[in-house]
C-alpha atoms as one frame of an Amber mdcrd trajectory, in Angstrom:
protein
  -0.080  -0.115  -0.107   1.422   3.633  -1.284   1.884   5.618   1.756  -0.624
   8.631   2.009   0.921  12.078   0.600   1.094  14.949   2.673   0.460  18.730
   1.479   2.514  21.231   2.376   1.538  23.612   4.939  -1.128  26.366   3.526
  -0.594  29.735   4.128  -2.859  31.356   6.811  -5.027  33.578   4.216  -5.875
  30.416   2.922  -6.980  29.254   5.797  -9.077  32.090   6.914 -10.456  31.466
   3.575 -11.720  27.708   4.228 -13.150  28.516   7.854 -15.397  31.306   5.727
 -16.756  28.858   3.364 -18.277  26.697   6.648 -20.685  25.023   4.221 -17.490
  22.909   2.694 -16.436  21.792   6.066 -17.333  17.833   6.658 -16.710  16.698
  10.254 -16.265  13.200  10.113 -16.341  11.920  13.637 -13.661   8.980  15.131
 -11.872   8.308  11.988 -10.610   4.702  12.113 -12.008   4.399   8.245 -12.447
   7.230   5.610 -14.343   5.444   3.245 -16.789   4.217   5.504 -17.011   7.545
   7.874 -16.589  10.235   4.740 -20.586   9.938   3.030 -20.397   9.455  -0.629
 -22.181  12.872  -1.740 -19.060  13.821  -0.514 -16.842  11.306  -1.821 -17.536
  11.642  -5.200 -17.686  14.294  -8.325 -21.331  13.830  -9.226 -24.355  12.594
  -7.305 -24.731   9.440  -9.179 -22.197   7.342 -11.783 -22.774   8.859 -15.390
 -22.410   7.329 -18.470 -19.215   8.167 -19.768 -16.310   7.048 -22.266 -12.942
   5.922 -21.997 -10.670   6.753 -24.845  -7.249   4.669 -25.282  -4.049   5.655
 -26.435  -4.735   2.499 -28.658  -7.653   3.856 -30.457 -10.438   1.571 -28.431
 -13.105   3.003 -26.269 -15.283   1.729 -23.935 -18.575   3.148 -22.726 -19.789
   1.929 -19.013 -20.564   4.327 -15.901 -17.564   6.155 -14.123 -17.807   8.821
 -11.354 -14.857  10.585  -9.987 -13.756   9.898  -5.929 -12.355  12.566  -4.749
 -11.063  10.830  -1.561  -9.497   8.338  -2.966  -8.671  10.071  -6.197  -9.518
   7.509  -8.459 -11.676   7.061 -11.332 -14.057   4.702 -10.464 -16.535   2.759
 -12.686 -20.060   0.073 -12.105 -19.032  -3.530 -13.209 -21.687  -5.739 -15.411
 -22.842  -6.930 -11.525 -22.915  -3.254 -10.620 -19.915  -3.488  -7.912 -17.664
  -0.382  -7.612 -14.381  -1.260  -9.736 -11.563   1.748  -9.955  -9.969   1.423
 -13.052  -6.460   0.471 -13.628  -3.533   1.071 -16.102  -4.333   4.336 -16.119
  -1.229   5.165 -18.421  -3.112   3.852 -21.284  -5.964   6.245 -21.295  -5.928
   9.335 -23.407  -9.054  10.882 -21.792 -12.382  10.338 -20.255 -15.647  11.974
 -21.444 -18.260  11.726 -17.987 -21.130  13.769 -19.774 -19.760  16.845 -20.524
 -16.273  17.099 -19.145 -13.144  15.704 -19.788 -10.628  14.295 -17.652  -7.073
  13.967 -18.175  -4.424  11.420 -16.181  -1.265  12.380 -14.994   1.082   9.957
 -13.255   2.202  12.441 -10.537  -1.148  14.112  -9.987  -3.753  11.065 -11.198
  -6.703  12.154 -12.792  -7.772  16.349 -13.433 -10.466  17.605 -15.350 -10.241
  20.012 -18.125 -12.445  23.196 -17.362 -11.780  25.359 -20.329 -11.865  22.873
 -23.234 -10.380  25.572 -26.007  -7.762  25.725 -28.649  -4.429  26.376 -27.299
  -3.681  25.828 -23.170  -6.045  24.403 -21.091  -7.012  25.194 -17.257  -7.676
  22.162 -15.426  -8.435  21.195 -12.053  -7.608  18.289  -9.894 -10.543  18.298
  -6.518  -9.418  16.754  -3.426 -10.266  16.785   0.131  -7.956  18.156   2.823
  -7.672  18.294   6.244  -7.820  21.751   8.047  -7.797  20.643  11.225  -8.025
  17.931  13.799  -8.921  18.666  17.353  -7.261  16.647  20.322  -9.453  14.401
  22.359 -10.427  16.249  25.971 -11.665  15.091  28.938 -13.883  12.218  29.308
 -12.745  11.010  25.809 -14.923  14.444  24.032 -13.471  16.379  21.518 -12.372
  19.368  22.603 -12.005  22.936  20.532  -9.935  24.516  23.104  -7.447  22.192
  23.192  -7.514  21.827  19.219  -4.213  21.617  16.731  -4.008  22.534  13.629
  -2.212  20.168  11.065  -2.499  20.501   7.052  -2.701  16.922   4.981  -3.979
  15.547   2.365  -4.487  11.723   1.768  -4.196  10.839  -1.785  -3.562   6.891
  -2.743  -3.818   5.971  -6.603  -4.328   2.177  -5.857  -7.637   3.590  -4.086
  -7.194   3.074  -0.486  -7.235   5.265   2.349  -4.888   4.476   5.482  -6.586
   5.279   8.811  -5.551   9.317  10.229  -3.318   8.619  13.729  -5.999  11.260
  15.374  -8.081  10.533  18.007 -10.872  13.133  18.168 -13.069  14.987  15.187
 -11.497  15.424  11.973 -12.538  18.478   9.943 -12.476  18.178   6.130 -12.491
  20.745   3.136 -13.079  20.415  -0.312  -9.984  21.690  -2.173  -8.957  22.284
  -5.951  -5.574  22.490  -7.652  -5.692  24.035 -10.784  -2.735  23.357 -13.649
  -2.521  24.062 -17.420  -2.524  21.695 -20.031  -0.401  21.879 -23.075  -1.100
  20.609 -26.982   0.234  17.566 -25.924  -1.387  17.268 -22.589   0.988  17.830
 -20.296   0.452  19.674 -17.080   2.206  22.048 -15.193   0.996  23.850 -11.710
  -0.740  26.371 -12.535   1.776  29.448 -11.112   3.554  32.188 -13.486   6.611
  30.562 -14.260   4.219  27.829 -16.112   2.309  30.292 -17.665   5.666  32.156
 -19.229   7.204  28.902 -20.020   3.785  28.089 -22.115   3.460  31.194 -23.864
   7.573  32.053 -24.101   6.482  34.236 -27.188   4.379  36.390 -25.133   5.886
  36.843 -21.792   6.467  40.940 -21.827   2.320  41.256 -22.631   1.557  38.851
 -20.555   3.706  40.065 -17.510   1.618  43.477 -18.403  -1.978  42.008 -18.140
  -1.189  40.034 -14.802  -0.067  43.070 -13.126  -3.188  45.531 -14.531  -5.440
  42.674 -13.631  -3.559  41.103 -10.548  -4.341  37.840 -11.711  -4.826  35.578
  -8.528  -3.655  32.387  -9.306  -5.960  30.336  -7.413  -9.385  31.777  -8.439
 -10.576  29.291 -11.706 -12.332  32.339 -13.501  -9.101  34.861 -13.662  -7.021
  31.697 -15.058  -9.792  31.076 -17.472  -9.513  34.923 -18.651  -5.407  34.948
 -18.583  -5.695  31.859 -20.476  -8.010  33.333 -22.857  -5.942  36.295 -23.288
  -3.260  34.074 -23.702  -4.306  31.671 -26.222  -5.492  34.787 -28.050  -2.421
  36.338 -28.044  -0.705  32.742 -29.451  -3.353  32.742 -32.481  -2.215  35.869
 -33.669
């Protein structure tokens, strides 16, 4: 079983934002097995398994019921008996379509969802659940906010397994999205200034001026979409 991947500490301003979005907080009581403790509604990208198509690099396709498990970071399907199974050999998959959504696979990240499928550089998101705070057990085995400690972790196992956390007390999870830039070869890069200027190397000056004028936030989906729209327009000229 692969070890749980840990996310680096999140800055205090982002932490404040998460707490402001309290409706996104999921409280898990006395964690032993996250797969059983987190509701199916919170685990999955879609309310139900939805008809989708898997496109392979060898040209073959498969139509099946699919859903993306955010907690386990895996694409799952229903077999003929209705059992939930995880896709294997993801490296053979070119892309996946679920309804109107497109997914790409990257071995270092997992599946990412393309959110602006246009000509040129694309924007993709990688949804996940992160632990934003764990509370120590107070007297009489009760969870105590006064004795709370702050830890920042994410658990992402490409084998589809989640080890239980070495924590007693309630665990608070929040939805989070990492943003990536996708080039014409479907290679992905973490969305930041360096990656952007690398992908638009012929338009660095114009893009730097745009980012300065618009104060582009690389953690804001709509601002990133606007930035890529501008970059793709420059490249098309």
